[in-house]
C-alpha positions as CSV (number, residue, x, y, z in Angstrom):
1,M,36.3,-7.6,97.8
2,K,38.0,-5.5,95.9
3,K,37.5,-5.2,92.1
4,V,40.2,-3.9,89.6
5,V,39.5,-3.7,85.8
6,T,42.0,-3.6,83.1
7,I,41.9,-3.1,79.1
8,G,44.0,-4.6,76.8
9,E,44.9,-7.1,74.0
10,V,45.3,-10.7,74.7
11,L,48.4,-12.0,72.5
12,L,49.4,-15.4,71.4
13,R,52.7,-16.2,72.6
14,L,54.8,-18.9,70.3
15,S,58.0,-20.0,71.7
16,P,60.8,-22.5,70.4
17,P,61.0,-24.9,73.0
18,G,63.5,-24.0,75.9
19,Y,66.5,-21.6,74.6
20,E,66.2,-22.6,71.2
21,R,66.9,-20.4,68.0
22,F,63.8,-19.4,65.8
23,L,66.5,-20.8,62.9
24,Q,66.6,-24.4,64.7
25,A,63.5,-24.9,66.4
26,S,60.9,-27.4,64.8
27,T,58.0,-27.1,66.8
28,L,56.7,-23.8,68.8
29,E,54.9,-23.6,72.0
30,M,51.9,-21.7,73.0
31,A,50.7,-19.4,75.5
32,Y,48.8,-16.8,76.2
33,G,49.9,-13.0,77.5
34,G,49.4,-9.6,77.2
35,A,50.5,-7.1,79.6
36,E,46.9,-5.9,81.1
37,A,46.1,-9.5,81.0
38,N,48.8,-10.5,83.1
39,V,48.0,-7.8,85.6
40,A,44.4,-9.2,85.4
41,I,45.3,-12.8,86.6
42,A,48.1,-11.9,88.9
43,L,45.2,-9.8,90.6
44,A,42.8,-12.5,90.4
45,N,45.4,-15.6,92.0
46,W,45.9,-12.8,95.1
47,G,41.9,-12.6,95.8
48,I,40.8,-9.5,93.9
49,N,37.8,-9.5,91.5
50,S,39.8,-8.9,88.4
51,C,37.7,-7.8,85.3
52,F,39.4,-7.6,82.2
53,V,38.3,-6.2,79.0
54,T,39.4,-6.9,75.4
55,Q,38.0,-7.9,71.7
56,L,38.7,-11.5,70.7
57,P,37.7,-13.3,67.2
58,N,34.7,-15.2,67.5
59,N,36.3,-18.7,66.6
60,D,38.1,-21.6,68.8
61,I,41.1,-19.2,69.0
62,G,39.5,-16.4,70.7
63,Q,37.8,-19.0,73.1
64,S,40.9,-20.8,74.2
65,A,42.0,-17.5,75.1
66,I,39.2,-16.6,77.0
67,N,39.3,-20.0,78.8
68,N,42.7,-19.1,79.4
69,L,41.7,-16.1,81.3
70,R,38.9,-17.9,83.3
71,K,40.8,-20.8,84.6
72,Y,42.3,-18.4,86.7
73,G,39.2,-16.7,88.0
74,V,39.5,-13.4,85.8
75,D,36.0,-11.9,84.9
76,T,35.5,-12.1,81.1
77,R,31.9,-11.3,80.8
78,Y,32.6,-7.8,79.1
79,I,35.1,-9.1,76.5
80,Q,33.6,-8.5,72.8
81,R,33.4,-11.4,70.3
82,K,34.3,-9.8,66.8
83,G,37.4,-9.6,64.3
84,D,38.9,-12.4,62.6
85,R,42.3,-12.9,64.1
86,I,44.3,-13.0,67.5
87,G,47.3,-10.8,67.8
88,L,50.5,-12.8,67.8
89,Y,54.0,-12.3,69.2
90,Y,56.9,-14.8,68.9
91,L,59.5,-14.8,71.9
92,E,63.2,-16.4,71.4
93,K,64.3,-16.4,75.0
94,G,68.0,-15.1,75.6
95,N,70.2,-16.9,77.9
96,S,73.7,-15.8,79.0
97,T,75.2,-13.3,76.8
98,R,72.5,-13.6,74.0
99,T,69.4,-11.3,74.7
100,S,65.7,-12.4,74.3
101,N,64.2,-11.1,70.9
102,V,60.4,-10.5,70.3
103,I,58.6,-10.6,66.9
104,Y,55.4,-9.0,66.8
105,D,52.2,-10.2,64.3
106,R,49.3,-7.7,65.8
107,A,48.5,-5.9,62.3
108,N,44.4,-6.1,61.9
109,S,44.1,-8.3,65.4
110,A,40.3,-8.2,66.6
111,M,41.5,-5.7,69.6
112,V,43.0,-3.0,66.6
113,N,39.6,-3.1,65.2
114,V,37.8,-2.4,68.2
115,N,34.6,-0.1,68.5
116,P,34.6,2.0,71.9
117,D,30.9,2.2,71.7
118,D,30.5,-1.9,72.2
119,F,31.6,-1.1,76.1
120,D,29.3,-0.2,78.5
121,F,31.9,1.6,81.0
122,E,29.2,2.3,83.4
123,E,28.1,-1.1,83.9
124,I,32.0,-2.2,83.7
125,F,32.9,0.3,86.4
126,K,30.5,-0.4,88.8
127,D,31.5,-1.2,92.1
128,A,35.2,-0.5,90.8
129,D,38.1,0.4,92.9
130,W,40.8,0.5,90.5
131,F,41.7,0.9,86.8
132,H,44.9,-0.1,85.1
133,V,45.6,0.6,81.5
134,S,49.4,0.2,79.6
135,G,50.7,2.2,76.7
136,I,51.1,-0.9,74.7
137,T,47.4,-0.7,74.8
138,L,47.3,2.7,73.4
139,A,50.4,1.9,70.9
140,L,47.5,-0.2,68.8
141,G,45.8,2.6,67.2
142,E,43.1,5.4,67.3
143,K,40.7,3.1,67.9
144,C,42.3,1.8,70.8
145,I,43.1,5.0,72.0
146,A,39.8,6.0,71.8
147,L,38.7,3.0,73.5
148,V,40.8,3.6,76.7
149,E,39.9,7.7,76.6
150,K,36.3,6.6,77.3
151,A,37.1,4.0,80.0
152,I,39.6,6.9,81.7
153,N,37.0,9.5,81.7
154,E,34.5,7.0,83.3
155,A,36.8,5.8,86.3
156,K,37.8,9.5,87.0
157,K,34.1,10.5,87.0
158,R,33.7,7.5,89.7
159,K,36.6,8.9,91.4
160,I,38.1,5.1,90.8
161,G,42.1,4.7,91.4
162,I,43.9,4.9,87.9
163,S,47.1,3.5,86.9
164,V,48.9,3.9,83.8
165,D,52.1,1.7,82.9
166,L,53.9,3.7,80.4
167,N,55.7,0.3,78.6
168,Y,57.2,1.8,75.4
169,R,57.6,-0.6,72.9
170,S,59.8,0.6,70.1
171,K,58.7,-2.3,67.5
172,L,55.2,-0.9,68.0
173,W,55.8,2.8,67.6
174,T,58.6,5.5,67.6
175,L,59.3,7.3,70.9
176,E,58.0,10.7,69.5
177,E,54.6,8.8,68.6
178,F,54.5,7.5,72.2
179,E,55.4,11.0,74.2
180,N,52.8,12.4,71.6
181,V,49.8,10.3,72.9
182,L,50.6,9.2,76.5
183,P,50.4,12.7,78.2
184,R,46.6,13.2,77.7
185,F,46.1,9.9,79.8
186,L,48.7,11.0,82.8
187,E,46.8,13.8,84.1
188,D,45.3,13.2,87.8
189,I,45.8,9.6,87.8
190,D,47.1,8.0,91.1
191,V,50.2,5.8,89.7
192,C,52.7,6.2,86.4
193,F,54.9,3.7,86.0
194,G,57.9,5.1,84.5
195,W,58.4,8.6,83.0
196,L,58.3,10.8,79.6
197,S,61.7,11.3,78.8
198,S,60.7,14.4,77.1
199,I,59.9,16.0,80.6
200,E,63.7,16.6,80.8
201,G,63.6,18.3,77.5
202,K,65.2,15.2,75.6
203,Q,63.6,12.6,72.9
204,K,65.4,9.7,73.8
205,E,65.0,6.5,76.0
206,Y,66.3,6.4,79.5
207,N,68.4,3.3,79.9
208,V,67.6,2.5,83.9
209,A,69.5,-0.3,84.1
210,N,72.4,1.9,83.8
211,F,71.2,4.2,86.9
212,A,71.1,1.3,88.9
213,K,74.0,-0.5,89.0
214,D,75.8,2.2,90.3
215,K,74.8,4.2,93.8
216,L,71.4,5.5,93.1
217,D,71.3,8.9,91.8
218,E,68.4,10.1,93.9
219,E,68.6,13.7,93.2
220,M,68.1,12.8,89.5
221,F,65.3,10.7,90.0
222,T,63.4,13.0,92.4
223,K,63.9,15.8,89.9
224,I,62.3,13.9,87.0
225,F,59.5,12.7,89.0
226,S,58.7,15.9,90.4
227,K,58.3,17.1,87.3
228,M,55.8,14.4,86.4
229,R,54.0,14.9,89.6
230,E,53.7,18.6,89.0
231,K,53.0,18.6,85.2
232,F,50.2,15.7,85.4
233,R,49.1,15.8,89.4
234,I,50.1,12.4,89.6
235,K,50.2,11.0,93.1
236,Y,52.9,8.5,92.8
237,V,55.3,8.4,90.1
238,V,57.0,4.8,90.1
239,S,59.9,2.6,88.2
240,T,61.8,-0.5,88.3
241,L,65.7,-0.6,88.4
242,R,66.8,-3.4,86.4
243,E,70.8,-4.6,86.4
244,T,71.3,-6.5,83.5
245,Y,74.5,-8.8,84.0
246,S,73.6,-11.0,81.4
247,A,70.2,-12.1,79.9
248,S,70.2,-15.0,82.7
249,H,71.6,-13.1,85.8
250,N,69.6,-9.7,86.8
251,A,68.8,-7.7,89.8
252,L,65.8,-5.6,90.6
253,S,64.8,-3.2,93.4
254,A,62.0,-0.4,92.5
255,I,61.6,3.6,93.8
256,I,58.5,5.3,94.2
257,Y,58.2,9.3,94.6
258,D,55.2,10.8,96.6
259,G,55.9,14.2,96.2
260,N,57.9,14.3,99.6
261,E,60.0,11.5,99.7
262,L,62.0,9.2,97.2
263,Y,61.7,5.5,98.6
264,K,63.6,2.7,97.1
265,S,62.8,-1.1,97.9
266,A,65.3,-4.0,98.8
267,R,67.0,-5.4,95.9
268,Y,67.2,-9.1,94.9
269,D,69.7,-10.6,92.7
270,F,68.3,-13.8,90.9
271,S,68.8,-15.9,87.9
272,V,66.0,-15.7,84.9
273,H,64.1,-18.4,83.7
274,D,61.4,-16.3,81.9
275,R,61.4,-12.6,82.4
276,V,58.2,-12.0,80.2
277,G,55.3,-10.2,82.3
278,A,57.9,-9.4,85.6
279,G,56.9,-5.9,84.9
280,D,53.3,-6.4,85.0
281,S,53.9,-8.5,88.0
282,F,55.3,-5.6,89.7
283,A,52.0,-3.3,88.8
284,A,50.1,-6.1,89.5
285,G,51.9,-6.1,92.7
286,L,51.9,-2.2,93.6
287,I,47.9,-2.4,92.9
288,Y,47.1,-5.1,95.1
289,G,48.8,-3.4,98.2
290,L,47.1,0.5,97.5
291,V,43.5,-1.4,96.9
292,N,43.8,-3.3,100.1
293,G,44.8,0.0,101.8
294,E,48.7,-0.6,102.4
295,N,51.1,2.5,102.4
296,H,52.9,3.1,99.1
297,K,56.2,1.7,100.5
298,E,54.8,-1.3,101.5
299,A,52.9,-1.8,98.3
300,L,56.3,-1.0,96.5
301,E,58.0,-3.9,98.1
302,F,54.9,-6.4,97.8
303,G,55.2,-5.6,93.9
304,V,59.1,-6.0,93.6
305,A,59.1,-9.4,95.4
306,A,56.0,-10.3,92.6
307,A,58.4,-9.6,90.2
308,V,61.4,-10.9,91.5
309,I,59.4,-14.5,91.8
310,K,58.0,-14.3,87.9
311,H,61.3,-14.2,86.7
312,S,61.3,-18.0,87.8
313,I,58.1,-19.3,86.0
314,E,57.9,-20.2,82.5
315,G,55.0,-18.0,80.4
316,D,53.8,-14.3,80.8
317,V,51.7,-14.8,83.9
318,D,53.0,-14.7,87.9
319,L,51.5,-17.9,89.1
320,V,52.3,-17.3,92.3
321,S,50.3,-16.8,95.4
322,A,50.0,-13.7,97.8
323,D,51.7,-15.8,100.4
324,E,54.7,-16.6,98.8
325,V,55.4,-13.1,97.4
326,L,54.7,-12.2,101.4
327,A,57.3,-15.0,102.5
328,L,59.8,-13.3,100.0
329,K,59.1,-9.7,101.1
330,N,59.4,-10.4,104.6
331,G,62.9,-12.0,104.5
332,K,62.0,-15.4,105.2
333,G,64.4,-16.6,102.3
334,I,64.1,-19.3,100.1
335,Q,63.8,-23.2,101.4
336,S,65.2,-25.8,99.3
337,V,61.8,-27.6,99.8
338,N,58.8,-26.2,101.3
339,R,57.6,-28.8,103.6
């Protein structure tokens, strides 16, 4: 069985029922999420030995978060139990012409106050095949940056596959802060999800959705991805291409560059029930394909199909089997009832 290690913060998600607004809701529904935790659960569902590393408070909420990971088969043995609180985020789901809204409450969470010396990465990475982390974890402060740096150094020492999902979040840090920190974690990795806008000498966010609605500008992406590969010696640079027609109607495809060819996946057009965690599903799907020996094109197709199905599932986590992903990937279509 392949083993994948992820590091990140588990968040408690609080949401008004259905598509209610914060201002009208009288109750909030709870669920657990977090970028790397979502990846870990998806991989565990697909038969990967999935090990998740974090820090959670030693109280009933922390235990509830651990139980949530365990019920999906995630290895939680290396989770530290320290700190006073779990990080929170409030989600108001968008619908039609109204966009979704996220409010973070993560200050002084258990993970923000993590001590890197509490984690034995020689033990954690024993028999591991892959390590994954996102820029969201790096946005939590110097202690998390030091933790990830320690983990990446051990992964490189063991020649384990490494992927970094840039995952810029403007509500967590500025673009300048983001692009000052991330480059040190990109050198000699296997997969980078996304790219730095400063690679083109511009401090701005690229709106990928605008690029995707018309004919794909292959020359532009090839130029940007080539620079990323050359500067940081990355094996694959990857990006989803999301087309947002409304909060309820999207299309999705993805591209991957290996230094020779820019390959684009199949495109899917679909309705959105809950889009949170779709990017994590995509990352998990690509990792799943690569650790199981698929070529990067087939791995990309699996990742896109997994991300598309996630949009139909409530919550942060892609609770879908590998067979369901393969059915969509292989063009078998959607049946009204699976009999």
